[in-house]
N, C-alpha and C positions, 0 to 999 in steps of 0.2 A: 392506404392509402398514392395518393396517385401526383401530390405535388413532393417536388423529393423534397427543401426544406422541413414541411411537416413526416416526409419518411425517416432523417436523419435524424428531429428530435425523437420522436418519436426509437429508433433504434439507439440514444444513447440513454436515452432513462430507461432501457432494456434493459443493457450492461447495465446500467447505474446496480438493478436493484440486484442485478447477476449476483456482485461488488457485494452488494448489504451481503447477503446469503452463504454468503465465502468466506465471508470474512464471522462471520455470526457464528459457523460453525469450528472452526477452527478457535472458538471463543470459549466455542461450548465443554465442559471435561468434566467427567462427572462427578471424577471426585476433587474437587476442585485445585484440582493440580497448576501451582505456578509452569507458565509456559515460557520459553526459550527466546529470550528477544528477540538473537539473532534473526532465529528461522522463521518468529510467527516477521522478522520488517522484511527480512530476506519476501517472501512467498504472499504478504498483504502486497508488496511496492512492483512483484511482478504482478497478482490482481491489479492492480490499476494500472497499472504499461498496457497490457489484458482486452482491460477497460476504456483504452485511450481508442484505441484501431491501431494504435503508433505503429506502422516497425519499426526494425531495425533499431529498438531504444532495450538498453540493456542491465541492468539495478548490480551494484558491486555495494556488499554488504561484508566491513572490517568494523575490526576493533576487537574488544573483551571477545571475551569465550567463557561464557557459562553464566552468562549476565539474566539472572533469572525476573521476572516479570508480575508480581503479584493478578493474582485477580483482578480485587478492583478499580489497575491502574491499564487495562489489555482495552476496558471499549474509549478513555478516556485521548489511551500511547494510541491507539490505530486510528480514529480520528485526524488531529490532528500529523503523521505522520503517511495516512492519504490524502488528504487534504497538501503538506510542501506538498509531496509528488506529484500530483496531477498540473499543482504549478508551475513543477519544474518542466513537467511536458510540456505545458501551452505555453509557456513562457519564456523561457531560460533554451527549452529545446523546438522554438517557433520558428519556424523554414528551414528545418535541417531535415535529410531524409535517416540521420542518424545518433546516438550517442550514448552518451552513463547515468543513471543516477546514479549517488555517489549515498550512501549511511553508514555512521560509522558510529560504532556504539564505545560508552565507556563508564568504565563505571570508575566514582568520583568520595569515596566515602560511602555514605546509604546515596546515595542525588542516581540518577542515570541520563547518560547525555545523546 
């Protein structure tokens, strides 16, 4: 493609497809094991930041350790968190050269936050 806008759109689509593939590989556990939520969300956030093409943005994961994510909750959780991180980059960090996206994991009874 020679049109810069068309090339940018194709590059963006390619980055997003790559992200989907990386998330799918993370979610696949042959033994059906639960995922460590903080580790999963940290990798997901790093992947979304990388997909955005923005340099200078970091991610900070804090909160409770050892929280496990059941396999049936992994896909909806990944979709929600990926969208929130992408929106934070696009809107919350718009016009900035650097910034940090923070994610906090908390267990409250049986609910995960």
